[in-house]
N, C-alpha and C positions, 0 to 999 in steps of 0.2 A: 719140336710146333705143335699147337696145338688138334684135336682130332678132327673136327670139323673144318681148322684148315686146310690140313694133308687131306680130309678127300675131296672139296674143292679142287687144288692143284689136282689132284689127280689126270684129269682129264688131257690135259697138255702135254702130259708125257707118254702117251697113248698113241705109239706110231701107226699100231693099226691100223688108226685110224685115216692117213694119209690119204688114200686113194677116193676116198670118199669127201674129204674134204676138197683134193684137187677138182674133183667131178663137178662136185658142188662146185665151186668156184668158177667153172668153165664154162656151165650154164649160165653161171649168173651174168657171165661177162658177154655173153650171145645173148640172152634175154632179154636184160633189164637196159631200157633204153640210157644213154649216155645224157649229156650237157644238161641240159635246166633242171629235166627231167630227174632226172641221176641225182645233181644236188637238194632239189628239192626234197626228193627220199633221207638223203646225207643230214637233213637238218637244217644247211646253208643260211637258206634266210633268218632261221632263231639263231646263227652262231653258235647253233648244240645238237647231236646226236635226236634224231626226231623217235629212233624208237624206241628209248626209255620211254620217253612222251606215251608213246602213243600204248605203250604196253600196262600203260596201269584202265588202260580200257576193258578189256578181256582181264584183268587182274580184279579191277574194284566189280565188276558186273557178278565176278562169279564168287566172290566173295558176299557179294550182297546175296546172291541167290543160294548159298548157304547157313547165311542168317538166318532166311527165308524159311528154309528146309528143318532148320534147330527149332525156331519156333514153332513147325507145324506140327512138332513131336510134344512140344510142350503146352501146348496153348490149348483149349477145350475149345472145338470147330477151324482148330489149325490148318485141319487139310484145306480148305480154299486158299488158304496159302500156296498150294500148288500150282498151279495155274501161272500168279507173277513171279513166281522161282523157275518156272520152266521160259518163263518171257526174256528174264534174266539171262539164263544159259545159250539164249537163240544167242541175243546181244555177246554175251561170250565167241561164238563161234563164229558171228558174221565177222564182228572184229580183228580174228587170230590173221587173214590172211592180209590184209594191208599194212595190221602190223609185223606179220613175219616178211615181207617185201621191203618194209624200210630197214629190216635187220640184214638183209638177203643183202643189200645195198651196201650194208658197212663191211659186211661181213669179209667180200672181194679183196679189200686191203688190208686184212689182218696179216701180221706173221703167222707160220705155221701154227706155234701153239696154241697160239688167240683162236685161229680155227679149228684146232680139235676141241677144244673147251667149248666154243659157239656152234660144232657139231651135234655135242650132248644135248645144250643146251635148248636147238633147235628141235632133238629128237625126245626128248622132252615135254616140249609145246607139242610137237603134233602127235604125241601120246592122249593127253590134255583133251584135246582138241578133239579128237575120236572116243571119249569119252562125254563130254561134252554133248557132243551127237547124239551119241546115241540113248545121252538121256531126252531127250524129242523125244526120242520111238518110245521107251519101255515106261508104259503105267507102273508098273510094279516095282520096277528097277530103280525109276529115275533118280530119286534124292542116294541113292546111293553113289551111283555114275557117277551124280554130278560134283558130289561127294569126294569120288575116288578122282574126278576128273582137276578139282581147284585143289587137291592133296598134290597131284603130278604137278601140277601148272605153279605152287608156291617154289616146289623145291628147286623146277630147273627156272624160275626167277631169284630164284636166291643165286644161284650159279651164274645169271646172267647180270647179276650186282657184284658176285665174285670179278667176274672177268674185267666190268668195269672198272672196278675200284682198284682189285690185284693186280689184272695184266692191265691195267691201263688200256684195255682199248675203249677209245670215242676219249679219253680225253684233253683236254689242251696242253701238251708237250714243250711249250714255251712257256705260259705262266710265271713260270719262277723267273727269265733271265728278268726281268724288271728289277727283279727285289735282289738276283746276282751282281746286276750294272750299279746300283747305287742310287742315289736319291733324282737320277737325272739332274740337278739344278746345273749341277758345271759337266761339263765339254772336255772331255778325254782323247790324249792325245793320241794317231794311232799311227807317226811316223811319216815320214815325206811322203808327200805326194806323187813322187817322180819311181818312190815304192812299188806303187802298186800298176800292176799289166793293163792298155789300155784296151778297154773292152772285154776280159775276162773278171770274174767272179771271183775273190780273194777271202779268206777268213782274219779274219781281226780280233779283238780283245777286247770288252771296257773290263776292268776286273774279270772277275771267273764266267763273263756275260760271252758268247761268240754273236762275233756279226758275219754279214756276210756284205764284201763290199764289193760295188762299184764303180769304177774311172771309167767317163766317157770323158777326154779332151782333159778343162782343167775344172769339170767337176766330178761329185760323188755324192753317191746316193747306197744308203743303206736301207740292212733291215737285219734284227736277229737270224742266226745262221738255223736253230734247229729249229723244223718243220711243226706244224703248231699238230697236226695229225701223227708222226710217228716216231717224229724225233731224227727223222732225217737232214744230213747236212745242206741246206741248200746252196752253200758257194762252189756245188759240185754238178749243181743244173746245170740246167739252160735258159740263156737269156734272150728274151724277144722284146722288139717294140722298139721304141725312141722316145725322149722324152718322160713329162707325165707318164707315157699309157706302159713307160717301160716295166718289163713283170722278169721275176724267173719260175723257172718250172721245179720242181725237186721230184731229183731224180728217182726216190723210187717207184709213187706211186701217181706222180705227174701234178701233184694239185700243183695252180700255177699262183700266185702273189703277186700283187704290185706295186712296186717299190717307194710310189708315193704316198700310199696310205696303208700300208700293209693289207686291203681289199684280197680276200677269196674270187678268183674269177674261174676256177674249175678245179675238177678233181674232189678227191673224195674229203679234205677238210674242211670244217667247220666253222674252227676260229680263224679269225686275223691274225696275222701275221701282228709281234709290237711290232713299230715302227722307231726308229733311230732316224737323228737330226742330225745334217752332216753340215761342215760349213772348211773352206780352206783360209789361213790362215798364214803367210811368210811363208808357201810351200811346203804349209805342213798339214797333215789333214785331221780335226775336229771332230770327234762324235757325241751322242750323248744319247741313250735311250728314253725316250718321252715317253712309253708306256705303251699297252695295250690301245689301240683306234676305238673310238667312241662312237 
């Protein structure tokens, strides 16, 4: 394994972080508001996590301050750039708290190995914020403190990227099912209607794509079975509502999806569930995955 990847993977194995990770989870569960507010922190209106987008502000302003600091050393009269560099550092500091809040909301529902990495990522960002803050009060060492803070933030940001892309925290875990189910042009036979238990979701397959199928009388509704949040099997969850308002709640972290259109109604999921069109013909259930909701 490449050295850099091995270094980034290491925190996921540090079980000694579990007490700290558990404490952070418990505090977030108690302090962060639920419902629509937490949904906003997750980034549900955008359809993807909010935290990575918000992180661009402290990163961008701190890098800009770093460039001004470099110019202040290299250019004649560059000392005049110190004030705008301090202003950018102040913006970095001010943007840390809301960015961290969005990350904290996502953190609560991660797997333990992901939470360990997230704790190290958060600790690095906290150190960076402390260094940026100190730079605002130090005329003699401000440039050095800003440089150190941005360097630490860069390393923490790289670890956050590794968490997102290598460990799939925040990624849509169901997007691939649309492709595994074929082109969506033809209906697949899921078997006899009578084989489906009344009112209890069950798993069926189209090709290599698992489905969560629910029978209500002579009608059948379905979603892809892999939760978009972290990949749980939705057919093991709880069904609520009736008719077009029928939903299923993920058994792992409580994301609630509507069968009619796959929309996320609650929980940490941000991406809607790929939808499935169903029909009953000659006593058999036919279905096709029509793709992610638009």
